[in-house]
LODRENGU-15451 format. One record per residue: x, y, z of N, C-alpha, C in turn. Coordinates in steps of 0.05 Angstrom, whole numbers, plus 5000, padded with zeros to 4 digits. Example, Ala and Ser with C-alpha at 12.3 -4.5 7.8 and 13.67 -1.06 7.14 Angstrom:
# LODRENGU-15451
526448865156524649105156526449345156 525749555142527349795143525850015157 
# end
This chain:
# LODRENGU-15451
856240428234858740288240860040158216 858740168192859840038169862740118164 863240378162865840468154867840418177 867040428202868840368224869940078222 868039888220868839608219870239548193 869439678171870739638146873639728147 874039968159876740078161878439898179 877339818202878839648220879539388208 877639258194878138998181880239028160 880039238144881839268121884639358129 884839548148887439668153888639618181 887239478198888239458225888539168235 886638998230886738728241889138568231 889638588205892038448194894538578205 894538838209896838978220897438868248 895338838265895638728291896638438290 895438288272896338008269899337988262 900138168244902938168236904738248259 903838448275905438538298905638328320 903438188325903437978346905237748336 905037668311906737458300909737538303 910337788297913037888298914137868327 912437958346913237948374913937668384 912137478377912537198385915037088371 915237128345917537028329920137138339 920337398344922837518352923737428380 921837348396922537258423923036958425 922136818405922736528404925236468388 925436588364927736538347928636798334 930036968349930737238338932537218313 934237018311936036998288934536968262 932636778261931136738236929236978231 928337108252926537338247928137568234 930437628244932037848233933137768205 933437518200934237428173932037498153 929537468162927237538144927137838140 927537998162927338288160929438388140 931838278140933938378123934438208098 932338058091932537898067933138068043 935137988027935838138003934238037979 932738207967931038137944932438187917 934138387917935338467891937938617897 940138497888942738627890943338797865 944839007869945539187847943039297833 941139377848938739497837939339757821 938039807799938840027782937440287789 936540327814935040567821936340727843 939040727844940440887864940740737890 942040867909942540737935939840687949 939640447961937140377974937540348004 938840128012939140068040942040128049 942340298069944940368080946940448059 946040598039947740708019948540507997 947440267998948140057978945740017959 946339917935944339877915943139587919 942039547942940939277949938039317959 936239187946933439207954932838987975 932239068000931638878021928538878024 927638668037924738638042923838878060 925438948080924739168098924439428082 926339478064926139728048923739728030 923139498018920839468000918339548014 917939448039915539498053915439778064 917539858079917540118094917840358076 919440338055920140568039918640578012 917740348002916440347976913440307980 912640077991909740007991908140168012 909440248034908040408054907140678042 908240758019907440998006904440998000 903340757994900440737988898840778014 899840688036898440738062898341038068 900641168065900741458071899141618050 898941508026897241648006894341638014 893441418025890641398035890141588058 892141608077891941798098891842078088 893442138068893542408056890942468042 889642268030887142308016884942398036 884842278059882842348079883442638090 885942698094886642968104885943178082 886643118057886143298035883143358032 881443148033878643188031877543348055 878643298078877643438102878243738101 880343808086881244088084879844238061 879544108038878844268014875944228005 874644008013871943958002869744088019 867544138006865244248020864444058043 863844168066863244018090865643868101 868043938092870443808102870743848132 871543648147871543668176873643858187 875643928171877744118181877344398170 874944458161874244718151872444868170 872845128172871045298187871545298217 869845448231870145488260869945228276 868445038265868044788280870644638285 872744698268875244558271877244708288 876544958296878545128310879445008336 877644938354878444828380879844558377 878844368360880344118356883244168346 883544378329886244438319888044538341 886944698359888544778383889244538400 887244368404887744128420889843948406 889843938380891843778365894643888371 894944148371897544268377898444178405 896644178424897344088451897943798452 896543638435896943358433899543278420 900943478409903643428398905743548416 905243788426907243928443907443798470 905243698481905243558507907043318507 906643128488908342888486911342958482 911843168465914643238460915943338486 914443508501915543618526916043398547 914143218549914442998569916742818560 916842748535919042568525921742688530 922142938521924743058524925343128553 923243218568923543288596924443048613 923042818609923842578624926642488616 927242508590929942418581932142598594 931642858595933643048605934043038635 931843018650931943038679932242768693 931142548681931242288694933442118683 933842118657935941958644937842128628 939242318641940942508626943242368612 944142138622946342008609945641898582 943041848577942141738551940741948534 940742198543939242398529940142428499 942742428495943742458467942842228450 942741988461942041758446939041748438 937341858455934441828452933042078442 934442308441933042558435931742568408 932842418389931642428361928942298359 928142158380925542028380923242188390 923642458392921642628404918942618389 918942548364916342558348914842298351 916042088362914641828364912041848379 911941978402909441978418907442198408 908042338387906142538377903942418360 904242158352902342038333899741948347 897641938332895041828341894041638320 893541388327892441198308889441248305 888641338281885941428277883941198282 884340968269882340758270881940658299 884040598313883740488340882740698360 883640948357882741158374879741208370 878941198345876141248339874341028351 875240778348873740548359873540568390 875740628403875740658432874040898440 874141118425872541348430869641288430 868741128411865941048410865240868433 867140698441866640528464866240688490 867840898493867741058518865441258517 865041398495863041608494860441528482 860441318466858041248450858141388423 856841258404857041358376855941638372 853941718389852641978384853842208400 855942168416857042378433858642568415 858342838420859943028404862942998408 863842878430866642838435867942648414 866242468403867342288383868142428357 866442618348867142778325869542958331 869643068354871943228363874443068361 874342818371876642638371877542578342 875642538325876242478297877542708283 876542958288877843198277880743218286 881043168312883743188324885642978311 884642738308886342518297887142578268 885242688252885842748224887942968223 887643178239889543398240892243298250 892243108269894642988279896142838257 894642698240895842558217897142748198 895842978193896943178175899543288186 899543348211902043458224904243248224 903442998229905342778229906742748202 905242768180906442748154908442978149 907843218159909643438156912243398172 911843298197914243238214916043028201 914842818190916442618177918042728154 916742898138918043018114920343198122 919943368143921843578150924143478168 923343328189925243268210926542988208 925642818190926742548188927542488160 929542628149930442568122931642288121 931442158098932541888094935441888085 936542128080939342148070940142438069 942342488056943242758052941242908035 940443148045938443308031939443418004 937843377984938343487957935643587947 934843817957932043917952931443967923 933543997906932944047877931443817865 931743577876930243347866927243367870 926443537889923543577893922243707869 923843827852922743947827921543717809 922743477811921643257796918943187806 918543177833915943117844913943337837 914743587840912943807833912243797803 914243747786913643737758911743507751 912143277764910343047759907443117767 907143247790904543317800903143517782 904643727774903443937757902743817729 904543657719904043537692901543357691 901343187711899142997711896443147717 896643357733894143507738893243647713 895043777699894243917675893243727653 894743517647894143347625891843147630 891643047655889642837660887242937676 887343177687885143277703884043537692 885643747691884644007682883944017652 885743907635885243927606882743787597 882143537606879643417598877143577607 877243697631874943857640874744117623 877044217615877044457598875844397571 876544167559875544097533872544027534 871543957558868743887562867044117570 868144357572866644587582864144637564 861844667577859344717563858044467553 859244237556858143977547857443807571 854943777577854143627601854843327599 855243227575855942937572858842887579 860543087579863343077588864742837574 864842817548865942587534868942547540 870442767540873342737545873942637573 872642757593873042677620872242387625 869942317612868942037615870941847602 872041917579874041737566876441707584 877441927595879741917613879141737637 876741767648875941617672875741327666 874541247643873940967638876240817623 877640957606879740827589882540857601 883141107609885841157619886041097649 884041167664883741107693886041227709 887241057726889241157745892141157734 892541057709895241017700896941267699 895941497689897641737690898541807718 896841767738897441837765899441637777 899341387769901241187778904041257767 904141327741906741407729907841657743 906141857747906942097761907842027790 906441837803907141757830909841637831 910541467811913241347811915341567808 914941767791916841977788917042147814 914842197827914842347852916242197874 915741937875917041767895920141777891 921041757866923841757861925042037868 923542247863924442517870924742547900 922942437916923142447945925542287954 925942047942928241887951930842027945 931142137922933642277915933942537929 931742657938931842907953932742867982 932642607991933342548019931042558037 928642598027926142588043925042308042 923842218064923041938065921241868042 922041678025920441618000917641508005 917041418029914341328035912341548033 913341798033911542028030911442128002 912641977983913042067956910442097940 908241977948905741997933904142237942 904942367963903242587974902742817954 904742897938904243117919902243037897 901842777892900142687871897242667879 896742617905893942587915892142817908 893043067912891243297906890643327876 892243197859891843237830889643047819 888742857834886842657825883942757827 882342727807879542817809878142697833 876742877848875642787874872642867875 871342777897868542837900868143137905 865643227903865043517907864743587936 864043397953863743457981864743227998 865443288023866443078041864142958056 864342698061862342558077863442458103 866142468106867442388131868842128128 871042098143872741858140871341598145 869341598163867941358170865041368161 864441538141861741558131861041328112 858741218117857840998100857441088071 856841338067856341438040858741418022 861141418033863541418017863841168000 862640948009862840697993861440717967 859640917963858140937938859241147919 861341287928862441497911864041377888 863841497864865141387840867341557828 868041777842870241947832872841787832 874741867816877241707813878741677839 878841887855880341877880879241657898 876541657902875441447918875641167905 875441167879875840907864878640797869 880640967869883340877874883640777902 882440917921882540837949881240557952 878940507939877640247941879440027928 880740097906882439907892884839827909 885740017926888139967942887439817968 884939777973884039657998885539398005 885339207988886538947993889538947992 890839087972893739107973894839227999 893439438008894439578033894039388057 891939228057891639028078894238858081 895138758058897538588058900038738065 900238988055902539158061902639208091 900439268104900439318133901039068149 900138838139900938598153903938568153 905238608130908138588129909538808144 908239048145909439268161909539188190 907339078200907238988228909238758232 909438578213911238348216914138428216 914838628200917638698197918538918217 916639038230917439268248916839218277 915039038284914238998312915738768325 917638648312919038418323921238518343 920438568367922238668388922338468410 924838418419925138238442924438388468 923138248486922238378511924638468527 926938348523929338428538930338708529 929238808507930139068498928639298512 926739238528925239448543927239608560 927339868555929140048570928140328570 929840518575929040798577927240898554 927940858529926240958507923440848508 923040608518920340498521918640678539 919840748562918340908581918041198572 919941288557919741558546917441588526 917241388508915041388489912341358503 912241168522909741128537909041378553 911041498566910541748581909441968564 910741998540909842208521906942158513 906241908508903541848498901441848521 902041708543900041678564899841918583 901942078585901842308602901742568585 903542588566903642838550901142888533 900042678521897642708504895242818519 894442688541892142788556892543068567 894843118578895343388590895443598568 896843538546897043738525894443798512 892843588507890143638494888343778514 888543718539886843848559887544148561 890044218563890944498567890244658542 891044558519890644718495887744728487 886244508493883344518488881944728505 882844758530881644958547882345238537 884845278528885645528517883945608493 883545408475881945458451879045508457 877945338475875045358480874245588498 875945648518875045848538876646108538 879346088535880946328534880446478508 880546338486880146458460877146468452 875546338469872546348465871746218439 873146008431872345858407870145658413 869945588439867745408447868245118442 866444958454866444668451863844588437 863744358424861244268412859044248433 856644308425854344298444854144018455 853843988481853643738495856243618504 858443758498861143668507862143828530 863143698551864143838574867143878573 868244068589871044118589872643868598 871643728618873043488628873243268607 871443278587871543078565874143108549 875443338550877943378536880143188548 880043148574881942968586881542688577 879042598575878442328566879242298536 878742498520879542498492882542468490 883942608507886942588507887842308514 886542168532887241898538886741708514 884541748500883941588477885941638455 886641888451888541968429891341868434 891841758458894541668465895241398452 893441278438894041038423895641118398 898241068398899941148376900240928355 901040698362901340458346902440498318 900840508297901840488270903940698263 903140958265904941168258907241188278 906741138303908941138323911040928316 910140688308911940478299913640578276 912340708256913740798233915841008240 915041198256916941418264919241298279 918741098296920940968311922940838292 921840728270923640588251925340778235 924641038234926241228219927741418238 926841438263928241618282930841508291 931041248294933441118304934440908284 937040868283938140638267937340378281 937440168266936739908278938539848301 937339748323938939688347937239708372 938539708395937039698420935239938425 936240178417934640418422932040418405 932340338380929940318362928040108373 929139878381927339668391925839748416 927239888434925939978458923740188452 924240368433922240558426919840428413 920340228396918140078384916339948405 917639838426916139708447914239908460 915240158464913440368475911040418457 911440418430909240458412907240228414 908239988417906439758419904939768446 906239838467904939858493902940078495 902840258475900940478477898040388476 897640128469894840028470893740028499 895540068519894640098546892840338549 893040528530891340768531888440698529 887740468516884940388513883740328541 885340188557884340118585884240378601 886240548599886240798614883840968606 883240968580880941128571878341038583 877940788585875440678597875240758626 877540738641877640818669877141118672 878441278654878141568655875241648649 873941508631871141558624869341508648 869941298663868341238687868841448708 871441518712872141708733870941988727 870842058702869842318694866842318689 865642088695862642068693861642138665 862942018645862042058618859441908614 857542048603854941928596854941848567 854741588561854741498534852241588519 852741678494850541758477850641608451 848641438447848541278422846941428401 847341358376845941478354842941408355 
# end
């Protein structure tokens, strides 16, 4: 449980505290709360248009568009390791059925969200249709914790859930990049991000290893690791972030091209593996160094994004909740059955077909990424606020998961 509690303490508890503070503040004194959200930190900033086409740096932009890039970089690091490293959780046949279930866990919420909007609230369909991706998210940390509570730490369904959540994160990053541009698209600027990634990989990663070939002491690589450290990657990250911003792609994703260029471990131990705390490769070192800054960033993310007045609860709230609480379990169940039984990819030994339904209920906790997508899917106003409330209410999935586990007679298996 070391990595679970470490992850929750570092990346989730302060986020929850910020979100609860925002909810209370926005409902007691909404004027002062929104004054904080839109606080201007720097007028006439020299880095292009920032907020609403103006060269003004606001607190909200600083957190959501600049500093949240570090949070998404950490998420991308876990996805990257799961895909490319030896024993990576998203490699091989073991990941096939969870990947099918992930597809259902995204298509199900989209179908329910858009279906409810079209057939039940057709008058508001045009206003809410752009929020279709909000209920596709799965909060890895909270879902994993609830999964262990329902199934027990030793149940194969817990690893299945973790694979699904990691794949869901990867798909979510792609959706954000493609379907939610932050401005007019200018894809030629992505050449700056690509150039920064290629340059830093060649000069700071590949070249030192090439110069050290045949020398077990690896003097050049050691010098780069101890003396130069992360600085080349930070500089390249700034260039990549700017390229994303000017390209019209959400700049919070700007560090993603740089993550694969950083020297990493030889094999994966898993997102919640205790062994990861002892790894000394530069990628894990950077993740450990970002631990406390990201804690603070997520606190402010919750504070600046979860401040929704309860009076704003309306159709988008129920659409997001319906997508998560209905679409996720049904989608994961149907596609999991297709993968496991129709395509004969199978389920992990000791896992039953009905467990897919319970996993779907657990995966319905959207929270962090759902909040973020809501903030970019809609402009500030009642529709965005209502959608955010749906993301916050998705914690109801934890209670539903416990009930579903009891109803489906899940037998807890501890390590």
